[in-house]
C-alpha positions as CSV (number, residue, x, y, z in Angstrom):
1,M,-0.2,0.0,-0.1
2,N,1.5,3.2,-1.0
3,I,2.2,6.2,1.5
4,A,-0.9,8.2,0.7
5,R,-3.3,5.2,0.9
6,V,-1.8,4.6,4.6
7,R,-2.4,8.2,5.1
8,W,-6.4,7.9,4.4
9,A,-6.7,4.7,6.2
10,C,-5.1,6.5,9.1
11,R,-8.3,9.0,9.0
12,R,-10.7,7.0,11.0
13,G,-14.1,7.9,12.8
14,M,-12.4,8.8,16.1
15,L,-10.5,11.7,17.1
16,E,-8.6,9.8,19.8
17,L,-7.6,7.4,16.9
18,D,-6.8,9.9,14.4
19,V,-4.1,11.3,17.3
20,L,-2.4,8.3,17.6
21,F,-2.4,7.0,14.0
22,Q,-1.4,10.4,12.0
23,P,1.5,11.9,13.8
24,F,2.5,7.8,13.6
25,V,2.9,7.8,10.3
26,E,4.2,11.2,9.6
27,A,6.9,10.3,11.4
28,H,7.8,6.3,11.1
29,Y,6.3,4.7,8.8
30,E,8.4,4.9,5.8
31,G,11.1,4.0,7.9
32,M,9.5,0.8,8.8
33,S,11.0,-2.8,8.2
34,V,8.8,-4.5,5.4
35,K,6.9,-6.6,8.1
36,D,6.1,-3.6,10.4
37,K,4.5,-1.9,7.6
38,Q,2.2,-4.9,6.7
39,T,1.6,-5.6,10.5
40,F,0.1,-2.0,10.8
41,I,-1.9,-2.2,7.8
42,R,-3.5,-4.9,9.2
43,L,-4.0,-2.9,12.1
44,L,-5.7,-0.5,10.0
45,E,-8.4,-3.0,8.4
46,C,-9.8,-3.5,12.0
47,E,-12.8,-1.7,13.1
48,D,-12.9,1.6,15.2
49,P,-14.6,-0.1,18.4
50,E,-11.9,-2.7,18.5
51,L,-9.1,-0.5,18.0
52,F,-10.2,1.8,20.7
53,A,-11.0,-0.8,23.0
54,W,-6.9,-1.7,22.4
55,F,-5.2,1.2,22.2
56,M,-7.2,2.4,25.5
57,G,-6.3,-0.4,27.5
58,H,-9.8,-1.6,28.0
59,E,-9.2,-5.0,25.7
60,Q,-6.0,-7.2,25.0
61,C,-5.7,-7.8,21.5
62,P,-5.5,-11.5,20.9
63,D,-3.2,-10.9,17.7
64,A,0.1,-10.7,19.0
65,D,2.0,-9.1,16.3
66,L,-1.0,-6.5,16.0
67,A,-0.4,-6.1,20.0
68,A,3.0,-5.3,19.2
69,M,2.4,-2.5,16.9
70,I,0.1,-1.1,19.0
71,V,2.7,-0.7,22.3
72,K,4.9,0.9,19.2
73,V,1.9,2.9,17.7
74,R,1.6,4.5,21.5
75,G,5.2,4.7,22.4
76,R,5.7,6.8,19.2
77,A,2.5,8.7,18.4
78,A,2.9,11.6,21.1
79,P,5.8,14.5,20.5
């Protein structure tokens, strides 16, 4: 997926997710490994309520690769 499509996919229906995804993509996506890019794209394919629950710590993501990416995004999204 090209960077323009990734940026578009980061525009979510929830401001809380936009605030996490958009800065992360701008700062880190292009420097990520192919595997991490694929994992991030899989994360973007998840539904907003699931993502919100995972990022806010209300639920644990059952997929280990996605859970690791959530930790990366949470840790790197803030300036």
